[in-house]
N, C-alpha and C positions, 0 to 999 in steps of 0.2 A: 451378685451381691444384693442383699436385701436392704431396701431403704428403711430408714427409721420412720415409723408412722407419725404423721402430723397430729399433734395434740392442739386442737383449736383453743384459742384463748377464751377465757370466761369473763363475766362481768367483774368478778373479783380481781382478775388480772388487770382489767381496764381501770378500775378504781385505784389499784396499787400504783400503776403508771402515772395516773393523774395526780396522785398525792406526792409523787417523787420528782416529776419533771413536767414541762409544758409539752403536751402531746401535739405532734405535728400532723396536720390534716393534709389533704392533697390540694391541687390547684384546679384550674379550669379544664373541663372536658371539651366544651365547644371550641375554645381557642385552639386546642390541639387537633381537633377534627378538621377545623378550617385550614390548618397548615398542611394537611394531607392532600388538598386539592382534589377531593373525591368528586365523581360525576354521578349522573342519574343512575347509571347501571350498577354502581356500588351500593346504592340504597335499595335498588330493586332486587338484585341477586337473581337466582333462578326461581325462588319461591314467589316473588312478587313481580315478575317480569311483565305480567299482563294486567297489573293493577290499574284501576280506572283513573286515578289522579296522579299528579306529579309527586314524587317522594323525596326528592333532594331537599335537604334541610331537616328531614325527620331523623335527627341524630340518634335517637334511642333505637331506631330500627336497625342500626348498624350492629347492634349486639347479636342480631340474627343473620344479617347479610354479610357483614365483615367483622366477625368476632375477633379476627387476628388484630385488626386495628385497635379495637377497644381494649382487648387484653394487654396489648403492648403499651397503651397509654397508662393503664393501671400499673403495669410493671415498672414503667419509667418513673412514676411517682414514688413507688416503694424504694426504688434504687436511689432516688434523690433524697430520701430520708423520711418519707411519710410513715407514720404509724397507723394511719387510717385512710382508706379511700372510700369515696362514695360511688355507688352503682350508677350506671348510665341510664337512669330512669326518671330524669327530671320531668318528662312529659308523658310518662307511661301510665296514665289514667285513661279510662274510657272517655272522659270528658275532653281531655286534650287530644286524644287520638281520633276523636270524631272529625276533626278538621281534615284528616287524611282518609276518612271512611275505614278506619282500622280498629274500631272498638273491640272486635272479636278476637284480636291477638294479644290483648293486654296481659292475660295471665302468662302465656308463653313468653312474652317479651320480658316481663319482670323476672321470671325464673331464669331465663337465659342470661340476662344482665347480671343478676346476683351470682350466678355460677361463674361467670367470667372473672368478676372481682374476687370471688372466693378462691378460684384457682390461682390467680396472681398472688393473693395473700399466702396461700399454702405453699406455693413454689418458693416464695421469698423466705418463709420460715424454714423450709427444708434446706435451702442453701445457707441460711444463717440461723441455726438453732437457738441462739440466744435472743432472737427478736420475737416480739409479739405483734402480729399484724391483724388489724381489724377491718371489717367491711360494714359500712353504714348504708342502709337502704335509703336512697334519696327519694323523697316524696315532695314533688314540686307543688306550687300553689294552684295549678291548673291555669287555663287561660280565661277563666271567668271569676267574677267577684260577687260574693253573696251579699255584700253591704252596699254596693253602688249600683245605680240604675244605668242601663245601657242607652237610655233615652232621656235627654235633657228636658224633654217636654212632659215626662211622666216619672217623677222621682220615686214613686212607689213601686215601679216595675223592677223585676229582677229576671236575669236570664239563666239563673241556676238557683236551686233550693238547697237548704241544709241537708235534707234527706238524700238528694241526688249526689251531693258531695260525699256524704258518709258512705253511700253504696259504692261510689267510684273509688274512694280511698281504700275501702275494705277489700275490694278485688285486687288492688295493687299490693296491699300488705300480704295477702295470701301468697302471691307469687314471690314476693321478696323473701319471705320466711322460708318457703319451700326451696328457694335457690340458695339459702345458707347465710343470710346476713346475720351479723352480730348485734346490730343496732338499728332502730328505726329513726329516721331523721327527716321530719317535715322541715323544709327549708325555703328561703327566699320568700318569707311571708309578707305580702303587701296588704292583706286583708285578714284581720284577726279572726273574723267569723269563719273563713275558710280553714284556718288553723284549728279552731275549736271543733270543726267538723272532722278534721284529721285525727285529733285527739279522741273524739267520740268513737271513731272507727277503730282506732288502736285499742281502746278499752273494750270495745265489742269483741275484737279478735282475741284479746287476752282472756275474756270470759269464756268464749266458745271453744277455744283451743286448749285452755289450761296452761298455756305457755306465757312467759313474760320476758320481754327483752328491754334493755335500757333504751330510753328515748332521749334524743337531743333535739331541741327546738331552735330554729334560727329565724330571726326577724330581719326585715329589710327596711331601713329608713330611706325614704326616697329622695329627700333633698335637704337643703339647709334649714328648713322649718323644724326638723327634728321629729317628723311624724311619718307614720306609714302612709301608703297611698290612700287607705280608708280613713285616715285622719287621727289615729291614736298616737299619743306620746309613747316613748319607750316604757315609762313607768306604768301607764295605763294598760299597755299590751301585756306587760309582765303580770299585772294583777289578774288579767283575763285568762291567762294560761297556767297560772301557778298550780291549779288543781291536777295537772298532769304529773306533778312531782317528777320533773325531768331530771335525768342525770346531768344535763347541761342546757344552758341557754346562751344565745349570743347573737351576733350581727354578721350579716354577709351582704355582698353585692351593692349595687347602686352608687356607693361612695368609695373614694380612696380612703386609706387608713387614717390619714391625718384628720379628715372631716368627721370621722366616727368617734373621736375622743370623748366628747361630752356625753354621748349616748352610751358608750361602753362604760364610762364612769358610773352612770346611773344604774346600769345593769349590775355592775360589780358591787355597788353599794347596797342594792336591794335584793340580791339573789342569795339564796341559801344552797345553791348548787354550783357546779363548775361553769365557768364562763369562757366563751370562745369568740374569736374574731377571724373571719376570712374575707378580707376586702378585695375589691377590684384593684388592678394594677394602676391606680390613679384614675385619670379622666380619659375618655375615649380620644384616640388620636389615629385617624385613618392612615397617616404616613408611617406609623410605627409598625414594626414587624408583627407584633401581637394585636395591634389595634388599640393599644393603651400606652400611656406615656411613661409609666414607671419602669425603671430597670430593676432587676432582682435585688440589688443592694439597697435601693430606695425603699421598697416594700419591707424588706427585712429590717431596715433601720427604724422605720415607723413602728413596726410590731415590737421590736426590742424596747422602744421607749415605753410602750404600753406595759410590757412585761416588767420593766424596771419600776414602774409605778404600782406594781402589784395588782394588775387588772386582768391577767390572763391565766387560763389553765390549758387552753387549746388554741392553735393558730394555724392558718393555712392561707389559701388564696382563692379568689373567685375569678371573674371575667378578666382575661388578659394575662393571667399568671400561668407559668409553665413549670416544668421540672427544674429549670434553672432558678426560678423564684423560690420554689420549695426547698431546694438545696441551700440557698442563701439564708432562708428563714430558719431551717434546721440548724445550720452552723451557728447563726447569730443567737438563737434562743437557747442553745445548749449552755450558754453562759448565764442564763436567767433562772430564777426560782419561780415555781408556780404560785399563783394567788392562793392565799389562805381562805379556806371555805369555812364560814361560820354561820350559825343559825340566825335567822332574823327574829326580832321581837314579835310575840303574838300580837296580831292586830287584825281588825276587820278591814280588809283591803278590797275596795270596790273600784269600778271605773266606768266612765263613759268614754268620751274622747280623751279625757284627762283622768288622772288617778284621784281617788278619794280614799284616804287612809285614816282610820280611827285607831290610834294606838292604845295599848292596854291601859295606860295610866290616865288617858284622856277622860275628862268629865264633861266634855262639851255636849250641849243639847243639839241634836241633829234634827233639822226641820224637813219633814216629808210633805211635799205639796200634793194635796188630794183633790184638787179641783178638776183634774183629768180623770175623774171617777164618776161613771154614770149613775152609780147607786147613791152618791152623796151630793151630786151637783145636777139639779134639773136643767140648768142652762147648758152644761156640757152634753148631757144626754140628748137634748133637742138638736144640738149641732151635729151630733153623730147620726141621729135618726134621719136628719135632713141631708146627710152626707156633705156637710159644710166643713170639710177637713181643714181648709185654710184658716177659718175662724177658730177651729179646735186647736190648731197648732199655736195660735196666738195666746190661748189660755195657758198652754204649757210654757210658752216663752215668758209670759208675765210672771208665772210662779218662780222661774229661775231668776228673773230680774229682781224679784222681791225677796230673794234670799233662800229659796228652797235648795237644800243640799241634794235631795233625791226627789224624783218625780214618780208618784204612784199612778198607775194606769189600770183602769178597770172598765170592762164592757159587759158586765153581767146584768143585762136587761132583757125582758121577755121578747121584745120585738127585734133584737139585734142578733146577728150571727157573730158570736163572740170571737171565734177563731179568725174569721175574715177581717173583722174590725181591728182586732189586736195586731194582726199582720200588717194591714195597710197603714194604720196609724203609726206604728213603730218604724216601718220603712220610711214614712214621711219624716218622722222625728230625726232619723239618721241623716237626712238631707239638710237639717237645720243645726249647724254647729253651736248656735247659741243655746239650743235645748240639749242636744246630744252630748254636750261636754260633761253633763252630770249623769250619775248612775240612774238606772230605771228600776222601779219596784213593780214587778208584774203581779197584778192582783186579780184573783178570780177564785170562785168556789169550784170551778171546773178544771181538772188537771189538763184536759186537752187544750184549753185556752192558754193556760200557763205555758205549756210546751210550745204552742204556736208562737208565743212571745220570745221564748228562749232561743228559738231557731232563727230569729232575725236580728238579734242584738249581739254586737261584737264585744261589748263591754261586760264586766262582771256585774250581774244583776242581783236583785233580792227577789225571792219568791215569797209572795204573800197570799196564801200561807199553806202550811201543812199542820196536821194535828193527829191525835190518836183516836179521833172520833170513830173511824172505821176499823179500829183495831191495830195491833202491833204490826202485822204483816203488810197491810196496805201502807202504813206509815213508813216502814223500812223500804218498801218498793219506791215510794216517791222520794225518799231521802237519797237512795242510791242514784236515782235519775238526776236529782238536783246536783249531786256530787259530780256526775259524769258531764253535765252541762257546765259545771264550774260556777254554780250560783250559791249565794248565801240564802238562808231560809228564815222566815218568820214562823215561829212555832206557837200556835194558839194554845192557851190553857184550856183544853177541851179533850175529853176522853170518851170512852164508850158509854159512860153514864151521863154525859152532857157537859155543859159549860161550867167551869169552875167559878163559883161565886164567893166562897169563903177563903180566908187567908190560908187555912190548912189545905184545901183542895188546890188552890193555885200553886202552892209550893210543891205539893205531892206530885201533881201531874207534870209540872215542868222538870222536876228532878228525874222522874221516870223517863220522860222524853230525852233528856240530856244523856242519861246512861245508855239508852238504846242507840242514840246517834253516835256517841263517842266510842263506846265499847263494842258495839255490834256492827255498825255501819262504817266506822272509821271516819266520821265527819269531823272536820276541824272545829274545835270548840269556839274559836274566835269568829266562825261564820254562822253561829247560831244566835238568833235574836228572839227572845221570848216575849210574847204579848200576854200578860197575866189578866187581861180584860179590865179595862176601865168601865165600870158600870154606873148607872144613873142614880144620883142622889135626889132627895126631896120628892119621892114618889108617893108619899103618904103612908108607906109601909115601914114600920119600925125596923124590921129585919134588914132594910136597905140602908139604914143610916151609917153603917160602918164601911160601906163599899169604898169610899175614898181612902180611908185609913188602911183598910185591908190591902188595897192595891200597893200603896207606898211601902207597907211592911213586907208584902210579898216580894217586891223588887229587891228590898234589902236582903231578905233571906235567900232568894234565888241566886243573887250574886255571890253569897257565901258558899252555897252548895254546888254551884255550877261555874267553876273557874273559867274565865275568859269570855263567857257568854255575855251578850248584850240584852237589853230590855227595851221595849217600846210600848206605846199606848196611844189610843185615839182619845185625846184629851177632851174633845167636844162632847163625848158621850156623858161625861160627868154632869153636865148642865142641861141635858136634853129636856128635862122637865120644864125648863124655862125658855123653850124655843119661842122666838118672837120677841123676847126681852133681851136684847143684845147687851145692855148695860150690866145686867145681873150676870149673864153668861161670861162676859169678859172678866168681871171681878172674880167669879168662881175659878176661871181658868188660871188667872194670875196667882190666886191663893194656892191652888192645887200644884202648879208648877214650882212655886216657891218652896213648898214643903217636900215635893218629890225630888 
């Protein structure tokens, strides 16, 4: 008798289900493995029986040495009501596997794990043709953090780089996709910079392979402070990762469901995609059979409350949850409607440790602190040249205390290694919550220095700046990279012919740049900030007399022609002819700002 061929579900099927019901995820893998009471030989198998180090506890390895165990766990979750299971690949990166000296098997491990989950899904659909079963490739956070120092005595130190994370994640993604996953799912994010590296790797894979898969992102709030381990609030983290345009975002691990409520509410309110929650089974309890204190009906009841409030599109369980928990969740949530997904208002959404959002209708004047700029502050330059970073940090902190909404950081000086200075200073800034709570503007005329900054900041930054100076293709290349890093951009009114000085040139160049960014690159218009060049008055040249008015009129016209874009300007330039005469300069600045 011929079997009916399995038709694997598509992203269209997935979206249809999410619009109709709350999708049920799976529960814990580690909890289920622990219940099997496996021994060292189970982890070694024949293939690794002579491996140099102990392997017990390397749960991902069981996809190769005990595939029967892993496949049966996947099967048990589908039988309990899961629509989606995650692969057994939480630690299947070269970085995490280095602890076991097993970096070389990462590709095979991810392929094997994905195939096991795929087989369990296909077998379930074969037995129940009306069901659609999905496989998400689990991409864990690794065992290293890109935003935090491993040495309390050296806060600038890191034990992993952004590029190392990208390469490690990329290897994992190749294996997961080859093995047949439907979804890519970076999860248990405790450091947003790690997650940004995963997103970067995913986009690299999409580009090189020509394939695109849905992406679901999952954040972990570590304690009652409502922050990730690296210090971000839920809203700040969401701003940092929105450029991934995920199918869904949500919370998992660390906390029981009840403690997640305020953070899930924040995600639901601010997300224009599907939202999930898969909590631990309450708090750890070594006397409980699963190691956690919540019974299936407890976890299911909490998640039903969230669903009843309109907060959920997907739900499941993390540490301590079992097929019994998932069955209870599936039964309980079958009575609830999924959360309505609506688009968010266009806004410039930035973040440091905290979110900074400038909504479309806002006319607030945003202050950018520029005293951490070696080209504009001789004092700051001397501090950096003498490597007095402690005093340099005080300059940054003072700007925030004095009301700066954003900190501009620039190291473009002849005697400085811009990339090294940018990396070290921003790594130190991360260790100072009083500074790092605000967004960073990474300022340089060298793209390599800008990239060095982007690779060490977990928040959503602003790049200062890009322009059409080197032509359209170079402009698009930098804009595409900015998009991949998740940064907003300052665009200077500058093209192949030079700096825009007149009203007409300012508007023409900015409108041209806007059309390229929005129509060709796909850049969000609300992440574009135009700088139409504040130029100096009172130079003695008649043709310069209209510079102030031209800037103000250019801003007005740019806002009409470039919807949702913002504008900025270096106000001190207007009075540069009167340097040394602070009274005159302050009066000019006040007059200029009043009219602007």
